[in-house]
DRENRORO-204457 format. One line per field, with one value per residue (C-alpha): x, y, z. Coordinates in Angstrom, 1 decimal, padded with zeros to 4 digits. Example, Ala and Ser with C-alpha at 12.3 -4.5 7.8 and 13.67 -1.06 7.14 Angstrom:
BEGIN
X [012.3, 013.7]
Y [-004.5, -001.1]
Z [007.8, 007.1]
***
This chain:
BEGIN
X [000.0, 002.8, 004.6, 001.4, 000.9, 004.4, 004.0, 000.9, 003.1, 005.0, 002.3, 001.4, 005.0, 005.1, 001.9, 003.0, 006.3, 004.4, 002.0, 005.0, 007.0, 005.2, 005.6, 009.3, 009.7, 007.8, 010.0, 013.3, 012.4, 011.6, 015.3, 016.6, 016.5, 015.6, 013.1, 012.1, 012.4, 015.4, 017.3, 016.6, 014.5, 016.2, 019.6, 018.6, 019.6, 023.2, 023.5, 025.5, 022.6, 020.7, 019.4, 016.4, 016.5, 013.1, 011.4, 013.2, 012.1, 008.5, 008.5, 010.3, 008.7, 005.3, 002.2, 002.4, 001.6, -001.5, -002.6, -002.1, -004.2, -007.0, -006.9, -007.1, -010.1, -012.1, -011.2, -011.4, -014.9, -016.5, -014.7, -016.2, -019.5, -019.7, -018.7, -021.4, -024.2, -023.2, -023.4, -026.8, -028.4, -026.8, -028.2, -031.7, -031.9, -030.4, -032.3, -035.5, -038.7, -040.7, -042.9, -041.1, -037.7, -036.4, -037.7, -036.1, -032.8, -032.5, -033.5, -030.6, -028.3, -029.5, -027.9, -024.5, -025.2, -025.1, -021.6, -020.6, -019.4, -023.0, -023.7, -020.9, -022.8, -026.0, -023.9, -021.8, -024.9, -026.5, -023.3, -022.8, -026.2, -025.2, -021.9, -019.9, -017.5, -013.9, -014.9, -014.8, -018.6, -018.9, -016.1, -017.5, -021.3, -022.0, -019.5, -021.1, -022.6, -021.9, -024.4, -021.8, -020.8, -024.5, -024.5, -021.4, -022.6, -026.1, -024.7, -022.4, -025.0, -027.4, -024.9, -024.9, -027.0, -030.4, -030.0, -027.8, -030.4, -033.3, -031.3, -030.6, -034.2, -035.3, -032.9, -034.6, -032.2, -033.6, -032.7, -029.9, -028.3, -028.5, -026.9, -024.1, -023.3, -023.8, -024.1, -021.6, -018.7, -019.3, -019.4, -016.0, -014.2, -016.8, -017.0, -013.2, -013.4, -015.9, -013.6, -010.6, -012.4, -013.8, -010.4, -008.7, -011.6, -011.7, -007.9, -007.2, -010.1, -008.9, -012.0, -014.2, -011.8, -010.4, -013.9, -015.0, -011.7, -010.2, -007.3, -004.1, -005.0, -008.0, -006.3, -006.1, -002.9, -004.1, -004.9, -001.8, 000.5, -001.2, -000.7, 002.9, 003.7, 002.2, 004.4, 007.6, 007.5, 009.9, 009.5, 011.6, 009.6, 006.3, 007.4, 008.5, 005.1, 003.4, 005.4, 004.5, 000.8, 001.0, 002.2, -001.2, -003.1, -000.4, -000.6, -004.4, -004.2, -001.7, -004.0, -007.1, -005.3, -005.8, -009.5, -009.4, -007.4, -009.9, -012.8, -011.2, -010.7, -014.3, -015.5, -013.6, -015.4, -018.8]
Y [000.0, 002.4, 001.7, 002.4, 005.6, 006.7, 006.0, 008.2, 011.2, 010.7, 011.9, 014.6, 015.8, 015.7, 017.7, 020.1, 020.8, 021.2, 023.8, 025.5, 025.9, 028.9, 030.7, 030.0, 031.3, 034.5, 034.9, 034.3, 036.3, 039.3, 039.6, 039.3, 042.5, 040.8, 041.9, 038.4, 035.1, 033.2, 030.1, 027.7, 029.5, 027.5, 028.8, 032.5, 033.0, 032.1, 035.2, 038.2, 040.6, 039.2, 042.4, 044.4, 046.7, 045.7, 046.4, 049.8, 050.6, 050.0, 051.9, 054.9, 055.1, 053.5, 054.7, 051.4, 052.8, 054.5, 051.2, 049.4, 052.0, 051.6, 047.9, 048.1, 050.4, 048.3, 045.1, 045.8, 047.4, 044.5, 042.0, 043.3, 043.9, 040.4, 038.8, 040.7, 040.0, 036.4, 035.9, 037.6, 036.1, 032.7, 032.7, 033.7, 031.0, 028.3, 028.9, 031.0, 030.0, 032.2, 031.8, 030.6, 030.4, 027.6, 029.1, 032.5, 030.8, 028.7, 031.6, 033.5, 030.5, 030.4, 033.9, 032.2, 030.3, 033.5, 034.3, 037.7, 038.7, 038.8, 041.7, 043.9, 045.8, 046.4, 047.5, 049.8, 051.5, 051.8, 053.1, 055.6, 057.0, 057.3, 059.0, 056.3, 055.5, 055.9, 056.0, 053.5, 053.0, 050.4, 048.4, 048.4, 048.6, 045.3, 043.5, 044.5, 041.1, 037.7, 035.0, 032.2, 033.4, 033.2, 029.6, 028.7, 030.3, 028.8, 025.3, 025.6, 027.0, 024.2, 021.8, 023.8, 022.2, 023.8, 023.1, 026.1, 028.4, 026.9, 027.2, 030.9, 031.6, 029.9, 032.2, 035.2, 036.0, 037.6, 037.0, 039.6, 038.1, 034.6, 035.7, 037.9, 036.0, 032.3, 031.8, 034.4, 033.2, 029.6, 030.5, 032.3, 029.6, 029.8, 033.6, 033.7, 031.5, 033.9, 036.9, 035.1, 034.2, 037.8, 039.3, 037.1, 037.5, 041.3, 041.8, 039.7, 040.9, 042.3, 042.4, 044.7, 047.5, 047.2, 048.1, 050.7, 052.6, 054.9, 056.7, 055.4, 057.2, 054.9, 051.6, 048.9, 046.9, 044.2, 046.7, 048.8, 045.8, 044.9, 048.5, 048.5, 045.3, 046.9, 050.0, 048.4, 044.9, 043.9, 040.4, 041.1, 044.3, 042.4, 039.6, 042.1, 043.7, 040.3, 039.5, 042.8, 042.2, 038.7, 039.8, 041.1, 037.9, 035.8, 037.8, 037.5, 033.8, 033.5, 035.6, 033.6, 030.2, 029.9, 030.1, 027.3, 025.1, 025.9, 025.0, 021.6, 021.0, 021.9, 019.6, 016.8, 017.3, 017.0]
Z [000.0, 000.9, -002.4, -004.3, -002.5, -003.3, -007.0, -007.1, -006.3, -009.6, -012.0, -009.6, -009.6, -013.4, -013.8, -011.1, -013.0, -016.3, -014.7, -013.0, -016.3, -017.7, -014.4, -014.3, -017.9, -016.9, -013.8, -015.4, -018.5, -016.4, -015.4, -019.0, -021.2, -024.4, -027.1, -028.2, -026.3, -027.7, -026.6, -023.8, -021.1, -018.3, -019.4, -019.5, -015.9, -016.8, -019.1, -017.9, -018.6, -015.7, -013.9, -012.6, -015.7, -016.9, -013.6, -013.3, -016.9, -016.1, -012.9, -014.5, -017.9, -017.8, -015.9, -014.0, -010.6, -011.9, -013.6, -010.3, -008.5, -011.1, -010.8, -007.0, -007.2, -009.7, -007.8, -004.1, -004.1, -006.0, -003.8, -000.6, -002.2, -003.7, -000.4, 001.5, -001.1, -001.5, 002.3, 002.6, -000.4, 000.2, 003.7, 002.5, -000.2, 002.1, 005.4, 004.6, 003.0, 000.6, -002.5, -005.6, -003.9, -006.0, -009.2, -008.5, -007.5, -010.6, -012.8, -011.3, -012.0, -015.6, -016.1, -015.7, -018.9, -020.9, -022.2, -020.8, -024.3, -025.5, -023.0, -024.1, -026.8, -024.8, -021.8, -024.0, -025.4, -021.9, -020.3, -023.1, -022.4, -018.7, -019.6, -017.9, -020.7, -019.6, -015.9, -013.1, -013.1, -015.9, -014.3, -010.8, -010.9, -012.9, -010.6, -007.3, -006.8, -008.4, -008.9, -008.6, -005.2, -004.1, -005.3, -003.3, -000.1, -000.4, -001.0, 002.0, 004.4, 003.5, 005.1, 008.4, 011.2, 011.9, 015.6, 016.1, 014.6, 016.5, 019.8, 019.1, 018.3, 021.5, 023.4, 021.9, 019.0, 015.8, 012.2, 012.2, 015.3, 013.9, 010.6, 012.0, 015.2, 014.0, 010.3, 009.1, 011.3, 010.3, 006.6, 006.7, 004.5, 001.6, 001.9, 001.7, -001.4, -003.0, -002.3, -003.7, -006.9, -007.2, -006.7, -009.3, -011.8, -011.6, -011.3, -014.4, -016.5, -019.8, -022.1, -020.0, -019.3, -022.9, -024.1, -021.6, -021.1, -023.7, -022.1, -020.5, -017.2, -016.8, -017.8, -015.2, -015.2, -017.6, -020.4, -019.5, -019.9, -023.2, -024.5, -023.2, -025.2, -028.3, -027.9, -026.7, -028.2, -025.5, -024.0, -020.9, -020.1, -020.6, -018.3, -015.6, -015.8, -015.5, -012.4, -010.8, -011.7, -010.2, -006.8, -005.5, -006.5, -004.9, -001.6, -001.6, -002.0, 000.9, 003.1, 002.5, 002.5, 006.3, 005.8, 003.2, 005.7, 008.4, 006.1, 005.4, 009.2, 009.9, 007.1, 008.7, 012.0, 010.5]
***
């Protein structure tokens, strides 16, 4: 049994290295001032030109700091908003009874089946009428709540025992107390998951800001890097920008990882 278990790590290790290879190429390439990728990527670090020149170039010449600020604005607000609405709506659909609850919920889920690209033209026409083009509004307002997050929280809260709620009601607690004092703390792992997905999705979004922003001052980091590649055509500079863009998502994952671990531990106790 032990030998079989050991051999199962071999394909996992191989697949892990395969998935890690693009990241290593990005990381190594960011330190090499080359216009096009040439040679063996795993030998780039042996070159004498290994330096921080690409990072210094971006910080000195591009509007990278402004792009980062724009990305933070259009990401952080939807993240907290989606976490809140997912928690509230997930609790309502999981624990409360009202007419046509299931019909309303699955109609909401049906919206996920629509490709977001189909809504680009109607949204552009509507936002143009509002005067929102080249502002933060079309990048924030549609992302204030996410249907998929509601689904995750609802499925998780359905697994929580009803005994805790009933005991709280017997003690005189109202719905707000039950939600904020009992359900919300127990749902931290799934809410953290919703927040992580929301952050990654909004931070890495390219299509939406590409359509609704028209000036470099309003570009988020994804569009800014794409425009920088068009102007410079420099592989090393692009990889350095990608590394800088990757850091916030990596830190967010590290921060929320403890909640994932806690969620696994709680699941094991049930």
